[in-house]
Structures are given as C-alpha cells and as structure tokens.
C-alpha positions as CSV (number, residue, x, y, z in Angstrom):
1,M,0.0,0.0,0.0
2,S,1.3,3.5,-0.8
3,T,2.1,6.1,1.8
4,P,1.3,9.8,1.6
5,T,3.7,11.7,-0.7
6,A,4.1,14.5,1.7
7,A,5.1,13.3,5.2
8,P,3.4,15.2,8.0
9,P,5.6,17.3,10.3
10,A,7.3,15.3,13.1
11,C,6.3,15.9,16.7
12,L,9.2,17.5,18.5
13,V,9.7,16.2,22.0
14,T,11.7,17.8,24.8
15,A,12.0,16.5,28.4
16,L,12.4,19.0,31.2
17,P,14.7,18.1,34.1
18,N,11.7,17.2,36.3
19,G,10.3,14.8,33.7
20,V,7.7,17.0,32.1
21,R,7.7,16.3,28.4
22,V,7.0,19.0,25.9
23,A,5.5,17.9,22.5
24,V,5.4,20.5,19.8
25,L,3.6,19.8,16.5
26,P,4.6,22.5,14.0
27,L,1.6,23.2,11.7
28,P,2.6,26.5,9.9
29,H,-0.4,26.4,7.6
30,L,-2.9,26.8,10.5
31,A,-4.1,30.2,11.7
32,T,-5.1,28.7,15.1
33,A,-3.1,26.9,17.7
34,C,-4.0,24.6,20.5
35,A,-2.3,23.8,23.8
36,S,-3.0,20.8,26.0
37,V,-1.9,19.4,29.3
38,F,-2.2,15.7,29.7
39,V,-1.8,14.0,33.1
40,R,-1.3,10.3,33.4
41,S,-4.0,10.1,36.0
42,G,-7.5,8.7,35.2
43,S,-10.1,6.6,36.9
44,A,-7.9,3.5,36.8
45,H,-5.3,5.3,38.9
46,E,-7.8,6.1,41.7
47,P,-8.1,4.2,45.0
48,R,-11.6,2.7,45.4
49,A,-12.3,5.0,48.3
50,L,-11.8,8.1,46.0
51,A,-13.3,6.7,42.8
52,G,-14.4,9.5,40.6
53,I,-12.1,12.2,42.2
54,G,-10.2,12.9,38.9
55,H,-13.5,13.8,37.2
56,V,-14.4,16.2,40.1
57,I,-10.9,17.8,39.8
58,E,-11.4,18.3,36.1
59,H,-14.5,20.3,36.8
60,M,-13.1,22.1,39.8
61,A,-9.7,23.1,38.3
62,F,-11.5,26.0,36.5
63,K,-13.1,27.3,39.6
64,G,-10.2,29.3,40.9
65,T,-6.4,29.4,41.3
66,T,-4.1,31.3,43.7
67,T,-4.2,34.3,41.4
68,R,-7.6,34.1,39.5
69,D,-11.2,33.4,40.4
70,A,-13.5,31.4,38.1
71,Q,-14.8,34.5,36.3
72,R,-11.4,35.7,35.6
73,I,-10.3,32.3,34.3
74,N,-13.1,32.3,31.8
75,L,-12.7,36.0,30.9
76,D,-9.0,35.6,30.2
77,A,-9.7,32.8,27.7
78,E,-12.7,34.4,26.1
79,R,-11.0,37.8,25.6
80,L,-8.6,36.0,23.3
81,G,-11.5,34.1,21.6
82,A,-10.1,30.9,22.9
83,E,-12.1,27.6,23.4
84,V,-11.4,25.8,26.7
85,L,-11.9,22.0,26.9
86,A,-11.2,19.3,29.5
87,H,-12.0,15.6,29.8
88,T,-11.2,12.6,32.1
89,D,-10.7,9.1,30.8
90,K,-9.6,5.8,32.4
91,D,-5.9,6.4,31.8
92,H,-5.5,10.2,31.7
93,T,-7.0,13.7,32.3
94,A,-6.6,16.5,29.7
95,F,-6.9,20.3,29.9
96,Q,-6.9,22.1,26.6
97,M,-7.2,25.5,24.9
98,R,-7.5,26.5,21.3
99,G,-7.4,30.0,19.7
100,L,-5.2,32.2,17.6
101,A,-1.7,31.0,17.0
102,E,-0.3,34.3,18.3
103,H,-1.7,33.4,21.7
104,A,-0.3,29.9,22.0
105,L,2.2,30.8,24.7
106,D,-0.6,32.5,26.7
107,F,-2.5,29.3,26.6
108,V,0.5,27.4,28.1
109,R,0.7,30.0,30.9
110,M,-3.0,29.9,31.6
111,L,-3.2,26.1,31.6
112,G,-0.2,26.0,33.8
113,D,-2.0,28.2,36.3
114,I,-5.1,26.0,36.2
115,V,-3.3,22.7,36.5
116,R,-0.6,23.8,38.9
117,H,-2.3,26.2,41.3
118,P,-6.0,25.3,41.7
119,T,-7.5,26.3,45.1
120,F,-10.8,24.4,44.9
121,P,-12.8,27.0,46.8
122,A,-15.2,25.4,49.2
123,D,-18.2,27.4,48.1
124,E,-17.5,26.6,44.4
125,L,-17.2,22.9,45.3
126,E,-20.6,22.9,46.9
127,R,-22.2,24.5,43.8
128,E,-20.3,22.2,41.4
129,R,-21.2,19.2,43.4
130,Q,-24.8,19.7,42.3
131,V,-23.8,20.0,38.7
132,L,-21.9,16.7,39.0
133,L,-24.9,15.0,40.6
134,H,-27.0,16.1,37.7
135,E,-24.4,14.7,35.3
136,F,-24.3,11.5,37.3
137,A,-28.1,11.2,37.1
138,E,-27.9,11.7,33.3
139,V,-25.4,8.9,33.0
140,E,-27.5,6.6,35.2
141,D,-30.5,7.2,32.9
142,D,-28.6,6.3,29.7
143,P,-29.0,2.5,29.2
144,M,-25.9,2.3,26.9
145,D,-23.8,4.0,29.6
146,A,-25.1,1.5,32.1
147,A,-24.3,-1.3,29.7
148,Y,-20.7,-0.2,29.4
149,R,-20.3,0.1,33.2
150,L,-21.6,-3.5,33.5
151,F,-19.4,-4.7,30.7
152,D,-16.3,-3.3,32.4
153,H,-17.1,-5.2,35.5
154,A,-17.9,-8.3,33.5
155,C,-14.5,-8.1,32.0
156,F,-12.3,-6.9,34.9
157,G,-14.3,-7.4,38.1
158,L,-13.2,-5.0,40.9
159,H,-9.9,-4.0,39.2
160,P,-9.5,-0.2,38.9
161,A,-9.8,-0.5,35.1
162,A,-13.5,-1.2,35.7
163,Q,-14.1,1.9,37.8
164,P,-16.4,4.4,36.0
165,V,-14.8,7.7,35.3
166,I,-17.7,9.6,37.0
167,G,-17.4,7.6,40.2
168,T,-20.3,7.0,42.5
169,R,-23.0,9.2,43.8
170,A,-21.8,8.7,47.4
171,H,-18.3,9.8,46.5
172,I,-19.5,12.9,44.6
173,E,-21.5,13.8,47.7
174,R,-18.7,13.5,50.2
175,L,-15.4,14.4,48.5
176,T,-13.8,17.3,50.2
177,R,-11.6,20.2,49.2
178,A,-8.8,18.5,51.2
179,D,-9.3,15.3,49.2
180,L,-8.9,17.2,45.9
181,L,-5.8,19.1,47.0
182,G,-4.1,16.0,48.3
183,F,-4.9,14.0,45.2
184,V,-3.5,16.7,42.9
185,Q,-0.3,17.0,45.0
186,R,0.2,13.2,44.8
187,Q,-0.8,12.6,41.2
188,Y,0.1,15.7,39.2
189,T,3.9,15.3,39.0
190,G,6.5,15.8,36.2
191,A,6.9,12.2,35.3
192,N,3.2,12.0,34.6
193,V,2.7,15.2,32.6
194,V,2.9,16.0,28.9
195,V,2.4,19.5,27.6
196,G,1.6,19.7,23.9
197,V,1.3,22.6,21.5
198,A,0.2,22.4,17.9
199,G,0.1,25.2,15.3
200,A,2.3,27.9,13.7
201,V,4.5,28.2,16.8
202,D,8.2,28.5,17.6
203,A,9.3,25.2,19.3
204,D,12.0,26.8,21.4
205,A,9.6,29.5,22.6
206,V,7.1,26.8,23.6
207,V,9.7,24.9,25.6
208,R,10.6,28.0,27.4
209,A,7.0,28.8,28.2
210,V,6.4,25.2,29.5
211,D,9.5,25.4,31.6
212,A,8.3,28.7,33.2
213,A,4.9,27.2,33.9
214,F,5.8,23.6,34.8
215,G,9.6,23.5,35.5
216,D,9.3,23.6,39.3
217,M,6.7,20.8,39.4
218,A,7.7,17.9,41.6
219,A,9.3,15.1,39.5
220,G,7.5,12.1,41.0
221,T,7.5,8.7,39.4
222,P,5.4,7.3,36.5
223,H,2.0,6.1,37.5
224,T,1.5,2.5,36.6
225,V,-1.4,0.1,37.2
226,A,-1.0,-3.7,37.3
227,P,-2.9,-5.2,34.4
228,P,-6.3,-6.5,35.1
229,A,-7.0,-10.2,35.1
230,Y,-9.8,-11.0,32.6
231,R,-12.9,-12.6,34.1
232,G,-15.3,-13.2,31.2
233,D,-18.7,-12.8,32.8
234,V,-22.3,-12.4,31.7
235,R,-24.7,-9.8,33.3
236,A,-28.1,-8.3,32.6
237,K,-30.0,-5.4,34.1
238,A,-33.6,-4.4,33.5
239,L,-34.3,-0.7,33.2
240,A,-37.8,0.6,33.5
241,G,-39.0,2.7,30.6
242,S,-36.5,1.3,28.1
243,G,-38.0,0.0,24.9
244,Q,-34.9,-1.9,23.7
245,A,-32.2,-4.2,25.0
246,H,-28.7,-2.6,24.7
247,V,-26.1,-5.3,24.2
248,L,-22.3,-5.5,24.5
249,I,-20.4,-8.6,23.6
250,G,-16.6,-9.0,23.6
251,G,-13.5,-9.5,25.7
252,A,-10.0,-8.3,26.6
253,L,-7.3,-7.0,24.3
254,P,-3.7,-6.2,25.2
255,P,-3.1,-2.6,26.4
256,L,-1.6,0.1,24.2
257,G,2.0,-0.5,25.4
258,A,1.9,-4.1,24.1
259,G,2.1,-2.7,20.5
260,D,-0.4,-5.3,19.3
261,D,-2.4,-3.9,16.4
262,A,-4.2,-7.1,15.5
263,G,-7.1,-6.4,17.9
264,T,-7.7,-3.0,16.3
265,V,-7.7,-4.5,12.8
266,A,-9.9,-7.4,14.0
267,A,-12.6,-5.0,15.2
268,V,-12.7,-3.1,11.9
269,V,-12.7,-6.4,10.0
270,F,-15.7,-7.6,12.0
271,G,-18.0,-4.7,12.4
272,E,-17.1,-1.3,11.0
273,G,-19.2,-0.1,8.2
274,M,-22.3,-1.2,6.4
275,S,-20.4,-3.8,4.3
276,S,-18.9,-5.4,7.4
277,P,-19.8,-9.0,8.3
278,L,-21.6,-7.9,11.5
279,L,-23.9,-5.4,9.7
280,Q,-24.5,-7.7,6.8
281,R,-25.5,-10.6,9.1
282,V,-27.6,-8.9,11.9
283,R,-29.1,-6.0,9.9
284,E,-29.2,-6.9,6.2
285,Q,-29.6,-10.7,6.1
286,R,-31.4,-11.1,9.5
287,P,-33.0,-7.9,10.7
288,L,-32.1,-8.4,14.3
289,A,-30.9,-4.9,15.0
290,Y,-30.9,-1.3,13.6
291,H,-27.7,-0.2,15.3
292,A,-24.7,-2.5,15.6
293,T,-20.9,-1.8,15.5
294,C,-17.6,-3.1,16.7
295,A,-14.6,-1.3,18.2
296,A,-11.3,-1.9,19.9
297,D,-10.9,0.3,22.9
298,V,-7.1,0.1,23.6
299,L,-5.8,2.2,26.5
300,D,-2.6,2.5,28.5
301,V,-4.2,0.4,31.3
302,S,-6.2,-2.3,29.4
303,G,-7.9,-3.1,26.1
304,Q,-11.3,-4.3,25.1
305,F,-12.9,-5.7,21.9
306,V,-16.6,-4.7,22.0
307,V,-19.6,-5.4,19.8
308,E,-22.3,-2.9,20.6
309,A,-25.9,-3.1,19.5
310,S,-29.5,-2.3,20.4
311,T,-32.3,-4.8,19.7
312,S,-35.7,-5.9,21.1
313,A,-36.2,-8.2,24.1
314,A,-37.8,-10.7,21.8
315,L,-34.8,-10.8,19.5
316,L,-32.1,-10.6,22.1
317,D,-31.3,-14.3,22.3
318,D,-31.1,-14.7,18.5
319,F,-28.9,-11.6,18.2
320,V,-26.4,-12.8,20.8
321,H,-26.3,-16.3,19.1
322,E,-25.6,-14.8,15.7
323,V,-22.8,-12.6,17.0
324,A,-21.2,-15.5,18.8
325,A,-21.5,-17.7,15.7
326,L,-19.9,-15.0,13.6
327,L,-17.0,-14.6,16.0
328,R,-16.4,-18.3,15.8
329,R,-16.4,-18.1,12.0
330,H,-13.8,-15.4,12.1
331,A,-11.6,-17.6,14.4
332,E,-11.6,-20.1,11.5
333,R,-11.2,-17.8,8.5
334,I,-10.6,-14.1,7.6
335,D,-11.9,-12.9,4.3
336,A,-9.2,-11.2,2.3
337,V,-11.5,-8.5,1.1
338,D,-12.6,-7.6,4.6
339,L,-9.0,-7.4,5.7
340,D,-8.1,-5.1,2.8
341,R,-11.2,-3.0,3.6
342,A,-10.1,-2.7,7.3
343,R,-6.6,-1.6,6.5
344,H,-7.9,1.2,4.2
345,Q,-10.5,2.3,6.8
346,L,-7.8,2.5,9.5
347,R,-5.5,4.3,7.1
348,V,-8.2,6.9,6.4
349,K,-8.8,7.4,10.1
350,R,-5.1,8.0,10.7
351,L,-4.9,10.5,7.9
352,R,-8.0,12.3,9.0
353,A,-6.4,12.7,12.4
354,L,-3.7,14.8,10.7
355,E,-6.4,17.4,10.2
356,A,-7.3,17.4,14.0
357,P,-4.5,19.0,16.0
358,L,-6.0,18.3,19.4
359,Q,-6.4,14.6,18.5
360,R,-2.8,14.4,17.2
361,L,-1.6,16.0,20.5
362,E,-3.6,13.5,22.5
363,E,-2.2,10.5,20.5
364,A,1.3,11.9,21.0
365,A,0.8,12.2,24.8
366,L,-0.6,8.7,25.1
367,D,2.3,7.3,23.1
368,L,4.7,9.1,25.4
369,F,3.0,7.5,28.4
370,A,2.8,4.0,26.9
371,F,6.0,3.8,24.9
372,G,8.2,6.7,26.0
373,R,8.2,8.1,22.5
374,V,5.9,9.3,19.8
375,R,5.1,6.9,17.0
376,E,5.1,8.7,13.7
377,L,2.5,8.2,11.0
378,D,4.6,6.0,8.7
379,E,5.4,3.6,11.5
380,V,1.7,3.3,12.6
381,L,0.5,2.7,9.0
382,A,3.3,0.2,8.4
383,R,2.3,-1.8,11.5
384,I,-1.4,-1.8,10.4
385,D,-0.4,-3.0,7.0
386,A,1.7,-5.7,8.5
387,V,-1.2,-7.3,10.4
388,D,-2.1,-10.5,8.4
389,A,-5.0,-12.8,8.4
390,A,-3.4,-15.3,10.7
391,Q,-2.9,-12.6,13.4
392,V,-6.5,-11.4,13.1
393,R,-7.8,-14.9,13.3
394,A,-5.6,-15.5,16.4
395,T,-7.3,-12.5,18.0
396,F,-10.7,-14.1,17.6
397,E,-9.3,-17.4,18.8
398,R,-8.1,-15.8,22.0
399,L,-11.3,-14.0,22.6
400,L,-13.2,-17.2,22.4
401,A,-10.7,-19.2,24.4
402,D,-10.8,-16.6,27.2
403,G,-14.6,-16.7,27.3
404,L,-16.8,-14.0,25.9
405,S,-18.3,-11.3,28.2
406,A,-21.8,-10.2,27.4
407,V,-24.2,-7.7,29.0
408,A,-27.7,-6.6,28.2
409,V,-29.4,-3.6,29.8
410,G,-32.9,-2.2,29.3
411,S,-35.8,-4.2,28.1
412,V,-34.2,-7.6,28.6
413,G,-37.1,-9.9,29.6
414,R,-37.0,-12.6,32.3
415,A,-33.9,-14.6,33.2
416,A,-31.9,-12.6,30.8
417,G,-28.5,-13.5,32.2
418,E,-29.1,-17.2,31.8
419,R,-30.5,-16.7,28.3
420,L,-27.4,-14.8,27.4
421,R,-25.2,-17.7,28.5
422,R,-27.2,-20.2,26.5
423,A,-27.2,-18.0,23.4
424,L,-23.4,-17.6,23.6
425,A,-22.9,-21.3,23.9
426,R,-25.4,-22.8,21.4
C-alpha cells in the first residue's frame, strides 16, 4: 500500500529536568493553535475510596487558582477568543485551549496556572457538586452507559480498570476540598505530565513557556497500574422505561503499550461499516438490530474488543447467538476483502487525524505515556499493513478461548442472564 507523498511534520519532544515532556507539533499552515496538558491520571489510577475524584478535579480546576477566580479564568480565555476544553478518561486527564496562533504561549501559561495552582474554593465545590450530581443522574439514565459500566465489571471485576470515570453518587456527595488538594499533590507530577502545543509556533519558545509554567513541578514517578485479570462474565439489568435491549459482547485485548495492532484491525474487519460481516448478518440478512458496530478500545491500562448493538427483548437471544457464531467463524477464516477494507479504513482514520491537531496531540501524549516516544505516521501505518489474516484470526481465537463477556441492559425480559449464557454457547 502506498504512503502519503508529503510526510506530516514530526512531533518534536523535549524533556524538562523534572520529567515533564513538551510535545510541539509544527503546523505552519494553521491560523489557530492549541495547547494541551495531559496528566497520566485517570479513573484507573484512583483508589476505590476516592473513585471519581479525577473527574471532580477536572470540573473544579477552572473554579479558581491562587491568582484568579472562576470568572477571571473564563474571561482571560474568552477575551482571546479561545475555546477551553477538558476531559477525564480511564488512563488520563486533559486540559486544553484553542485559539489564535499568536496566543499559544498565553495558553500554556493559563493552563499551567489552572493545573498547577487550583484552590478548589469550598463554596464553588458545593455548587459544582450539584452539577456533578445532575451529570451522574444523566449517565445513570442512559442505558448504553449503564451497559458499558456492567461490561467493564464483566471483563475486569473489581480491578481499577473497571471503575467508572464519573465515580459513585456517594463519592460525589462526600469528596472534600482537602481530598482534591491532596490528590493533585500526589498525582500531578512531572513524570506524569505531557504539555503539547500544535500550530504555527516556535518550538524553542514553547519549551521556554512550558519550563516557566511547569519547570518547578515535583518530579514524582510514572503512574502504573497492574494489568487486570480478565474474568469473562455475563450480566443483565432491566431498566424501567427502556424499549430496547442494549447489548455488549466481547473480551479483553492487550493494552496500548503491548504494541499489538491485531485487535484494532480485527474490530474493523468484524464490524465497522455497512459492508462489514456484522452489519451484513444482523441487519441486512437477518433484521435483528438497527444499530450494531464493533470497536477496539485500547488504552494504556487495558484493552477491550466490544460489539455494541440495540435490539428488542424478543430478538435478544437470536442476536447474541448470531454474533457468537460470527465470532467463531472469524476464528476459522478471515476474508481477504474484509482485511483489505479494514486496512484502508484504518489508514483513512489516521490520515483524518492529521487534520485534527487536538487529536494528534492526545495521541502523541498517550504514546509518550505508553512507549516513552511518539510513533510517527509511517510507523503506525506500516504496523497496520503488516497485520495479516493469521494474526487477526488468532485475536478471535483468544477472545473465544478466554470466554466472551456479554451484558444486556434495558428491556431484557425474564432470566436474561441465563438466556445470554445459553445464546453464547449454542
């Protein structure tokens, strides 16, 4: 397969003495620039007694620092026309700004203030606690969110990798300002921080700005989590008011640091796009579902192969049986056309990411956390192209040998768990 004629600019990485890494992505054709701070601290790095604290910190970091209150933080960004974003995942937390390229160094300074010097004002915490409880209620009401939480537990039991990012209602209600301050002091250290800037920027100037904002951060040591042991369980949960059964079927994949691309290719082979075997079987040949897809969720902590779909309670057993049978067929044979399709779909995804600077910075940061270096585009594409049918087939063999996990949430009918087990086995 051919590679792009014009190679994208390389990501320039500099390490400060305290371990903070600076990733600069020169994009001189852009009028805007973005700056991001990635912390290797997500829900999988939280003790069970503080589950969800990282998500609370993400919200509260913008509520005041030692020099600015919440209004000033927002005004400083908006006066520059900048967009402010943040998110928490299982393996990291991110704080981001995007605006004019001429303000990129200001973004580094402002993000440094937010990440390094939050005060978590007690009155702001009480107000934001109510917002977080509303968000928790919204997540609880979403049957697919509930299905993914059950699926994580079906795969990994009580391991931190199965902890929901949002935590629990009880933790949201009782986390204190002291809890937040102590957690940031322990978790936000140089060895676990990547500061990225993309746009028409001067790399040396960016490094100096990051050093000024983060250079005196405590070094710390890299956060690591022991890999979860895979369980392979089946669970079901009825939800009142739901008209469908929301189903997840799959199992564990190696984490990002393993460098195993076969699971990613296998998921696209199996169920991405209308021409995929999954959609052809459960929607076109047998109308068992309107929505069905497959994905490989590969993180620094763990990986999962997941088939996701929504169907009716009456068709639930047949749907699960068809998916399990299709997985078994893929353990026996991989169609050459499907493998070629998957490679091209993944190539296009990677090339589209070149047009999304924030996404490229996040991929660079996750590479630095998992591999200690940034994998460039040519390497990633070459690894995908090198995955052959035998490796993809072996992925399906391992999923089946380990035992499939399956969950159904919503309108699931009576004895749904036992019916799921029978459908997987028959």
